[in-house]
C-alpha positions as CSV (number, residue, x, y, z in Angstrom):
1,M,-1.9,-30.2,-18.0
2,T,-1.7,-31.3,-14.4
3,R,-2.7,-29.0,-11.5
4,S,0.9,-28.6,-10.3
5,A,2.1,-27.8,-13.8
6,S,-0.6,-25.2,-14.1
7,I,0.4,-23.6,-10.8
8,R,4.0,-23.5,-11.9
9,W,3.0,-21.8,-15.2
10,S,0.8,-19.4,-13.2
11,A,3.7,-18.6,-10.8
12,L,6.1,-18.0,-13.8
13,G,3.5,-15.7,-15.4
14,A,3.1,-13.8,-12.1
15,L,6.8,-13.4,-11.8
16,A,7.0,-12.0,-15.3
17,V,4.2,-9.5,-14.4
18,F,6.1,-8.6,-11.2
19,L,9.4,-8.1,-13.0
20,S,7.8,-6.0,-15.8
21,G,6.1,-3.9,-13.2
22,C,9.3,-2.9,-11.4
23,G,9.9,0.8,-11.4
24,T,6.3,1.7,-12.4
25,A,4.1,4.0,-10.4
26,Q,1.4,2.3,-8.3
27,T,-2.1,3.6,-8.5
28,S,-4.9,3.0,-6.1
29,A,-8.3,1.7,-7.1
30,V,-9.7,2.6,-3.7
31,P,-11.6,5.9,-3.4
32,Q,-10.1,8.4,-1.0
33,G,-13.1,8.2,1.3
34,A,-12.7,4.4,1.6
35,Q,-9.0,4.9,2.5
36,S,-9.7,7.2,5.5
37,A,-12.6,4.9,6.6
38,A,-10.3,1.9,6.5
39,H,-7.8,3.6,8.8
40,R,-10.6,4.4,11.3
41,Q,-11.9,0.8,11.4
42,L,-8.6,-1.1,11.9
43,A,-8.7,-3.7,14.7
44,P,-5.7,-4.4,16.9
45,E,-3.3,-6.7,15.1
46,G,-2.5,-10.2,16.5
47,K,0.7,-12.3,16.1
48,G,1.5,-14.7,13.2
49,C,-1.5,-15.8,11.2
50,G,-5.1,-14.8,11.7
51,G,-7.3,-11.8,10.9
52,T,-10.4,-9.9,11.7
53,N,-14.1,-10.1,10.6
54,G,-13.5,-13.5,9.0
55,V,-10.7,-12.4,6.7
56,S,-7.8,-14.9,6.5
57,V,-4.9,-16.1,4.4
58,S,-4.9,-19.6,3.0
59,S,-2.5,-21.2,3.7
60,C,-0.7,-19.8,6.6
61,P,2.1,-20.0,7.7
62,I,4.1,-20.3,4.4
63,V,7.5,-21.9,4.2
64,L,9.5,-21.3,1.0
65,T,11.7,-24.4,0.5
66,K,13.6,-26.2,-2.2
67,K,10.5,-28.3,-2.8
68,T,8.4,-25.2,-3.5
69,R,11.3,-23.8,-5.6
70,G,11.1,-20.6,-3.6
71,Y,7.6,-19.7,-4.7
72,Y,4.2,-20.1,-3.2
73,V,0.7,-19.0,-4.4
74,F,-1.9,-18.2,-1.7
75,Y,-5.1,-16.2,-1.4
76,V,-6.9,-13.8,1.0
77,S,-10.5,-14.5,1.5
78,G,-13.5,-13.7,3.8
79,P,-17.2,-12.8,3.8
80,G,-17.8,-10.2,1.1
81,V,-14.1,-9.7,0.2
82,E,-13.7,-8.4,-3.4
83,T,-10.2,-6.9,-3.3
84,T,-7.1,-7.0,-1.1
85,Y,-4.1,-4.8,-0.7
86,L,-0.9,-4.7,1.3
87,K,-0.5,-1.7,3.6
88,E,-0.9,1.7,1.8
89,Y,-3.0,0.1,-1.0
90,R,0.0,-1.6,-2.7
91,D,-0.2,-4.7,-4.9
92,Q,3.5,-5.7,-4.2
93,G,6.0,-5.5,-1.5
94,L,9.0,-7.0,0.3
95,C,9.3,-9.0,3.6
96,Y,12.1,-8.2,6.0
97,K,13.7,-9.5,9.1
98,K,16.1,-7.0,10.8
99,G,16.7,-5.2,7.5
100,E,17.4,-8.3,5.4
101,E,15.1,-9.1,2.5
102,I,13.4,-12.5,3.2
103,C,10.8,-12.5,0.4
104,S,8.8,-10.5,-2.1
105,I,5.0,-10.5,-2.4
106,Q,3.1,-9.8,-5.6
107,D,-0.6,-9.7,-6.4
108,T,-1.1,-12.3,-9.3
109,G,-3.8,-10.1,-10.9
110,S,-6.0,-13.1,-11.7
111,P,-7.9,-14.6,-10.1
112,A,-8.8,-11.9,-7.7
113,N,-7.1,-11.9,-4.3
114,Y,-4.4,-14.4,-5.2
115,W,-0.9,-13.5,-4.3
116,Q,2.5,-15.0,-4.8
117,A,5.5,-15.1,-2.4
118,A,9.0,-15.5,-3.8
119,A,12.1,-16.2,-1.8
120,G,14.5,-13.4,-1.2
121,P,18.3,-13.6,-0.7
122,Y,18.2,-14.2,3.0
123,C,16.9,-17.1,5.2
124,G,14.6,-16.6,8.2
125,T,11.1,-15.7,9.3
126,A,10.0,-12.3,8.1
127,K,8.1,-9.8,10.1
128,R,4.5,-10.7,9.5
129,V,2.7,-9.3,6.5
130,T,-0.7,-7.6,6.9
131,F,-3.4,-7.6,4.1
132,Y,-6.3,-5.2,4.0
133,A,-9.6,-6.5,2.6
134,Y,-12.4,-4.5,1.0
135,G,-15.9,-5.3,-0.3
136,A,-18.7,-3.4,-2.0
137,K,-19.4,-1.3,1.2
138,G,-15.7,-0.5,1.9
139,F,-13.2,-1.9,4.5
140,I,-14.0,-5.4,5.8
141,G,-11.0,-6.5,7.9
142,I,-7.3,-7.5,7.9
143,A,-5.4,-10.8,7.6
144,H,-1.9,-11.6,8.7
145,L,0.6,-13.9,7.0
146,K,3.8,-15.4,8.5
147,I,6.4,-16.4,5.9
148,T,9.7,-18.3,6.4
149,N,12.3,-18.5,3.7
150,E,14.4,-21.6,3.7
151,Y,15.3,-21.3,0.0
152,C,18.1,-18.7,0.0
153,P,21.6,-18.4,-1.3
154,K,22.9,-16.1,1.6
155,R,23.2,-17.6,5.0
């Protein structure tokens, strides 16, 4: 199987996991003490792509197009990063621009720290997405992602 076919199958599997998880309660794997420590150690957020303490998103920015079929798999990495979350320790979320849904984001589950962006019904560049990275000793840093959706039915 070619690498691109493998990525497509991975993306379809992640979408199936995303759809099957709709409506289920989210649980946090981060201990309560780590959560409060994370909020104390947050650095000021920059604009667009980037991050703190070596944490970053690859690749950034992301543009969802007809060529990508509205999906894109990316990962969050950095020194000592073991797990990543969206704000409030979530493994899925939506991207918005002025109240319009631009995209959805879902942790693929495997391999660790791989995420998938899927096009929403509206075109545009979403408000940037922030990921929180943790390692063996707790909070490490944040990474930002800029996503533009050009693969959308509503204009």
